[in-house]
N, C-alpha and C positions, 0 to 999 in steps of 0.2 A: 737037890737045885743037880742037874742032868750035866756030868761030864764031857756029852756026846758033841763031835763036830757038826756041825750047819753048811755043807754043804751051798757054795755059792754059788753061781752063771753067769760069771763079769762078760758071755760071751753074748748071753738074750737080755742081760739086761742092759747091756752097749745096744745091741739092738733100741731097749726099749726107750734109751735115751736121743731116740738119732729120729723114733719112727713122734716121740711129744712135741719134741721140737721141730719136726712136719707140720703134725698139726694142731699148734701154738701161730705157727707159719702162715697158716689158711685162716683159723678163724682170723688172724688181725688184720686178715687181706681184703674179708666178707669187713670185720670190725670199718674199718676202710671205702668198702664202696657205700655201706653206710653214709658214710662223714658225706662225701662225695655225690652224696644221692640228696638232701635232702630236702623236701618241699616246704612251702609256708602257707602263710595269705595270703600271700601275691600268685601261686599258681591254683589253688582251692578253688579259687572268683569271690572276688569282689562281696560277695551274699554273705559266706563263713569267714571272718578275720578267726575268731572266735576256740571255730575247728583247726584252724590250716597254723594258728600259732599253739593248742595246740597235740595236731599230730609232728607237729615241729618237733616240740617239746619232746614228748613219744622218742622220736626217731632219734634226735637228741640220746636224751638216755639209754634205751638204742647198745648207739656206740659204742656208748661210751665200760655198757656191760656188755657186751663184746671184747671191747680191749681189753678189759679187765678180767676175762675168760682167758682169753689170748697171753694174755703180760703169767697169769699163774701156768696156765702149762708148760712156757721159758721157763721158768722158774723151775715150777718139780723136773722136770729134761736137764735139766739145768745141772743142779742138783742128785737126781739117779748117773748122770754121771762123774760126779765127784767119787761117789762111793760107790762102784764101778773105779777107778782111779787108785783112790785107799785099797777103793781093799784087792787088786790087782796087787799092790806094791806089801801088803799082808800076806799072797801068798808068796810072795816072791822074798819078803825076807824070812817067811819062814822056811823057805825050803833050804833058808843059806844066800840066795842073792843080789843080797845088797843091792 
């Protein structure tokens, strides 16, 4: 086991958290666009009720997956932000700046 210190650039990690949070918001907006533009049997024509229902189900599933992706991205951003805060506190403690 090595006793070397590992440097952590909290500024860069903070920037990563911010970018992840912004990305999660953008992806979440895309999920909202899908949810607001669902089409189904009524929009594809009276001769295609099965296809319209399948199309709507597919769009609903897509919206749910995009929303999940957004949530996961935001959760990752929050986790990185917490790590940045903890690392900063550890650095201050190590420097005697409790």
